N, C-alpha and C positions, 0 to 999 in steps of 0.2 A: 617228294621232298628233294630240293636241290642242295647238294653238299656244299659247305663252305670251301672255296677254292684253296684256302690256306691249309685245309685238313689233308688233302690228298694231292701233293705236288707230283708231277710226272716222274716216274722212276728214272734215275740216272742210268747211263750206259753201263752194262755189265762189265766187270773186270775179272781177271782170272786169279785174284788173290784169295786164298792161296790154293784153291781146290785143284787147279790144273797146272799150278806152277810150284807145287810144294817143295820140289827139289831146289828151286832157285830163290825162294823167299825165306828169309831168316825167321825164326820164331819171334813173337812180339817182343819179348824181354831183351833180345839181342839186337833189335833195331834201334837206331838213334831216334830222337824225337822228330827230327826233320825227315827221316826215312818213313816213320809212321805217318806223318802228315802227307807225304807224297804218295804213299801207297793207298791212303784212304781218300785222296783227292777225287777220284772218279765217283765215289759214293757219298761225297759231301755236297749238301745243298747250301750254296752260299746265301748268307743273309736271310735265312728262312725264319719265319715266325710260325706260331701255332695258335689256333683258336679251337675251342670245342664247338660241336655242331650248333649249339644254341647261341654261340657268340657271347656267352656270359663270362668266360675266363679266357685270357689271352696271355701269351708269354713269348719272349724272344730268347731262345736258348743260345748259350755260348757257341755251340756248333750243333748242326743237325746233320745226321747221316741217314741214308736210305740203303742199307746193305742189300745185296742180291744173293748172298750166300752166308749161312751161319758161321762159316769159317772166318769171315771178316770180323766177327764180333770181338774176339780176343784182342785184335789190334786196336779197336775202338776203346776197349776197356784199359789197355795198357797206356794209350795216349791220355785217357782221363786220369789215370793214376799219376802220370808224369805231370799233368797240369793241375793236379790236386782239385779235381772237380768230380761231379757225380754223373751218373748215366740213368736216363729215364726212357723206358720204352713207351711208345705211343702208337695206337692203332687208328681206328676211325675217329676217335675224339668225341664219342657220343656221351661220355660221362658228363653229367651236368654239374660238375664240380671242378676243382683244380687238381684232381687226382693225377693227371698226366703232366701237369705243368712243371717246368723246371727252368732254372737259370744256368744249369750246367749243360751237359751233352744230352741231346735227344736222339733216340734211334727210332725212326719211322719204320714200321714193320710191313708196310704195304707190299714190298717186293719179296718178302719171306712168306710166300703164299702158295707153296706147292702142296699138293695132296701126295703123300709119300706111299701110302698103301691103302687098298680097299679089300676087305675080306668079306665077300658076300655070304659065304657059308657060316662064318662065325659072327657075322654082323658087327663089325667094328671098322673104324677108319683111323689112319694115322695121318696127321696133317701138321704142317708148320704153323706156328702160333699166329702168323699174320693173315692166314686165310680168312676171308670174309664169310659170314654166314650165307650171303647171297650166292657166292661161288660154291660153297659147300653144298647147299641145297641142290644146285644144278648137277654137280658131280654125283651126289648120292642118287638123285632121281634117275640119272642115266644108267645107274647100276641097280635099279630096283630097290633102293634103300631110302630111309628118311630118318631125321632126328625124332626122338620120342616126344620131345617137348621143346617149344621155342617161345621166346618172349614176344613182345609187341612189335619189335623191329628186327631186321636182319642186316643192318649196316655195319654192325660191330665185327671185330675180329674174334676168332675163337679164343685166343689167349685173353682178350679183354673180358669176355663173358665168364671165363673160368676164374680169373683173378679177382672178380668183383662179386661172385656168387649170383650172377644174373639168373632170373627165374622166369618161368611161364606161369601156367595155372593148372591146378588139378590136385585134389586132396591126396591122391596116391602117387604123385610125382614130386620128387625132390627138386631142389634148385639144379640148374644145369650142370654144375661141377660134380653132382652125384653120379653122372653118367661117364665120368672120366676114369679110365682103368689105370693109366700111368702117364707120367710126364717125363720129359727130358729137360733138365734145368741147367743152364750154364751159370757157373759161379764167377766171381770177379777175376779169378786167376785163369779163366778160360776152360777149366775142367767142366765136363758135362756129366751130371749125375742122373741116372734113371731112378725115379722114385715111384712107389706104388704101395699097396698094402703089404707087399712081400719084402721090399727093400727101401731103405731110407724113409721109413714111415713118417718120421717127424717132418721131413721136408715135404712129403706128399700132403700131409694133413694141413700144413701151413700154406702151401702153394695153391691149393684148390680154392682158397680165397685169400691170396697172398698180397693183394693190392700192389702188385708189381715190385715188391720189396724183397722177396725171397731169392731172387735170381732172374735171369732172362729165360722165359719159357721158349725152348727151341722147338719142341714137338709135343703133340698131345695125342694119346690113344683114346678114342671116344667110342663108347658103345652106341650103336644105332639099331634100327629094326627094319623089317620089310616095309617098303613104301606103302603108304595108306592115304586115303582121303579122310576128310572130316565132314560129317553132317552136323551143321550147327543150327540150333533152334534159337530164335531171337524173339523176345516179346517184352512189352512194357508192363511193369507191375508197380503198384503203389509202394511207397517206402515202408509203410507199416506192414503190408503183406510180406514184403521181402524180408524184413527183420523177423517177423513171426515165423516164417517158413525157411529161415536161413539154412538150417542144417539139411533140410530136404532139398533145397535148391543146390547147395554146394555139392551134395552127393548124387544129384540126379543125372550127372554127365561126367565123363572122364575129365573134361576140361571145362570147368564152369567159372564164370566171372560176372561181375555186375558193374554197370556204369551208373553212377548216381548223379542226377541233375538237381542240385539242392533247391534251386528256386522253383522247381516244378512239383516237388513232393513225390517224384517218380524215379524209378530205376529202369534201366534196360538190362534184361537178363540174357546171357549168352551161354548155351550149353552145347558142347561139341563132343561127338563120339566117333570112333573109328568106323569106316565103312569102305566098301569097294564098289559102291554104286557109281554111275557116271557123274561127272562134274556138272553142276548146275549153278554156275556163278551168277551173281546178280548182274543184270544188264545195266551198264552205265548210262546215265541220262545227263546229257550235256547241260541242260538248263538247271536241273535240281542239284546235281552232284558238283558241277564245275562252277557255273555262274552264281548260283545261290549258296550251295554248301561250302564253297571255297571263297570266292571273291566277295560276295555280299557279307558273309560271316566275318571275314577278315576286316572289311571296311567297318562293320558294326563294332567289332572289338577295338579298332583304332578310335572310333568315335567315343567308345565307352571310357577311354582314358580321360575324356573331358566331361562326359555325361554319364557318370557311374550308374544312374538309375536305369539305363537301358540294358545293362549287362544281364540282369535276370531274364529279360525277354529274349535275349539271344539264346539263352539256354532252352527256353520253350521252343524256339525255332529249330535248333539243332536236334532236339529230341523228336520233334514232329517229322523232320526230314527222314529219319530212319524208319518211319511207319510204326504201326502197332504190333505187328507180328509177321514173321518171315522164317523160311527155312532155306538154307543154301548149302550146297555140297561143293567142295573144291579140294585141290591138293592140300596136304596138311599144312605146309608152311604158309600157304596163301590165306588160310583161315586163322592160323596163329598170329600172323602179322596184320598190322593196320597202318593207315596213313596218319602220321603225326600232325599233318596239316601245316602248322606254323612252329617256328622256333619258340622255345618256352623255358620258363623257370619251373622246376619241379622238385618235390620232395616226396619220399615214400618211406613208410615204416612198416615193419612186420610185428604184429601183436600175436599173442597166443590165440589159437583158433577159438577156444571156448570163451574168449573175451570179446568176440566180434560184435555180437548184438549190443552189449552194454556200451561199447566204444562208439558204435554207429549212433546209438540213441543220444549219447552225450554230444557227438559232433552235430547231429541234427538240431539239438536245442541251441547250441552255440550259433550255428548258421542261420537258424530262424530268427534269432535275436539280431544278428547282423542285418538281415534283410528287412526287419521291421524298423530298424534305425535309419532315418534318412541320410545320416552321415556314416552308416556302417560300412564295413568292408564288403566288396562284391567279388566273390570267388568266381573263377572261370569253371569250366566243366569239360569232361565229366570228372568226378572223383572215381577212380578206378579201384575196384575191390577184387583181389585175386587170392589164390590159395596155394599152399605147398605142403608137402609131407615133411616130417622131421628128418634130420640127418645128424651125422657126427662130425661134420667139418668144423674145425676149430672156431672160425670166425663167421660162419654162415649165420645170418639172422634167423634161420630155421633150426639152428643147432638145438637138439634135445626137445623140440616141440613142433607139432603141427602149427602152421601159421596162416594168418590172414594178412595180406599186404594191402595197405591203403595208401594210395598216392593221389596227390593233388597237383594241379598245374596252374600257372598263369601265363597265358600266351603273350608273345611279343609280336603283335601285328606289324607287318612290314619291317620286322627286326627292331622295332622301337621298344625301349625299356618300358616296363609297367611297374606299378607298385606291387610288391609281393612280400616283403620282409615281415611286416606285422601280421599278415595273414598266416604265413608259415610258422611264425613263432607261436601263435595261438593254437594252431593245429598241432604242433609238436608238443605243446604242454599237455594237451588232451591225450594223445597217443602214448606219451611217456607215462601218464598215470595208469595206463593199461599195459605196462611192462613192454612198451614198444622198443624196437631196435631199428636203427636207421639202415637203409640201403647204403652199402659202402660206396657206390659210385656217385651218390648224390650228396650235395652239401649238407652239413650238419655242424653242430657246435660242441659235440661231445669230446671228452678228453680221456686219457687212460684210466682215471679213477672210475669213470662211468662204465667203461668197457670191462673192467675187472669185475664189476658187479653183474654184468650181463653175460660174460663168457667165462666159464670155468677154466678154459685153456688159454686165456689171453696172455698170461705170463709165459706160458710155454711158447706161444707165438713169438713173443719178444726174444725169448732165449734162442729160438731158431734163427731169427734175424742176426743176432750177435754171433752165433756160431758159424753161419755160412757167409756172412757179409760183415766181418768184424770192423772194417774201416768205413762202413756205411756208403758204399759206392752207389747202391740202388735207392737211396732215400731221396726225398724231396720235401718241400715245406709241408705238404699234406701228411706225409709219414711222420715227420719230425713233430708236427703239431698234435696229431690224433693218436699216434702210437707211442711216441717217446715223451710227449707232454711238454715239449719245448715252447717257449714263448719269445716274443720279440718281433720287431718290425719285419724282419726277413721271413718269418713264418706265419705272419698274421693271416686270418681267414680271407682277407680281401687284397692280399698282395698281388694276385693276378686277376682281380675282379675287373670287369668292364667298368668304365667310368661313364656314368649316365649324366 
């Protein structure tokens, strides 16, 4: 996957504000506005724009900064206060929504990417929030450590996965923020608060799925474990068999998931368990993996925009390319991760684990009807089905219940927009009937009244935002719309949406 160049501009040259020149630099509140601008000039990205990875949301912030030291942040915050604007942190931009978008100040966290401490004996690591998972995997592996669970990709920053309750899969594994021991959060006035289960508990519970609104995450203490490999069994099974044996499949491996190809009536099961056996990664095949599996599939998806009836047959092809059954062993993060292939629209919801079979049956009935209709919707593939344990994080979609996560995609072949809104709306109606909760990083249409019914601590979350950020420095249209319930053109769901 090639990143969008607008996501990761080259870091600006480092400046010594104020870590090595503290004695000669005034505190932010004592600097004039022109002095603040001059001090921040070396970490200012002129005329910078932002687009998420899929290119589905874009914005042009008032100013964009790429600080190289967290001590520079209070100067950015003070300048924002003077200019009566907001501040939004942005990492890799992988959220398929406008969660990171802003018309105020944007702080790119790419250069705040240091690993601050590694403790092999006690199995934890402390990192700055901008560290990418790719970098973290490499550093941990060099020290004989690894993350206990990882999602489908590792392009994101650690702060990004914490603040959106990103998840992997496994009935005995919570969302990734459950592995966070403590956080350092910078408030609008520049103070840094350490929060954990022992201190500032309200800020800790809110920030572990804080949507970037509780403060700027400066550092994260993350529980890890001894490095391990995963042995993953892969096999194709019929939809009816998968639903019948769902509990058996979900509990048959530490990390189990299913890919459903609706037009085929089949699923591919993945079951991964820890091992220390030698790695036996699949051998890449240029013809099948690259020419057919990437280029031919992308071309076919593009043609499917004009000839929708071919889309189901592309699903048959992609399922067949993976073979009927296989076993692979590799480093843990290489098994956890996958190639997303093409930019995409996506939505994902978490439902109670015990509702999984009923929900899948209802989804199957709906999609069968779509496929039977010559003018029906043609979903792409796969529909991914994953699992997580319950937790107590205030806004985690797994709060208080074991969950099944069901996600669908519509690919954008060659970056070209495709129809998806009607498909997603129908999908969301079904998962909502099964008490679904949307993934916070992904676009949805819910408002505070919906979340109050879903999350017992939603009002407490709002209270924390008003307590620690009373002037709303860290809000953006996403927060104003979904958390505070504001309406209007400047906070509309499509204010930063691509124009197809």
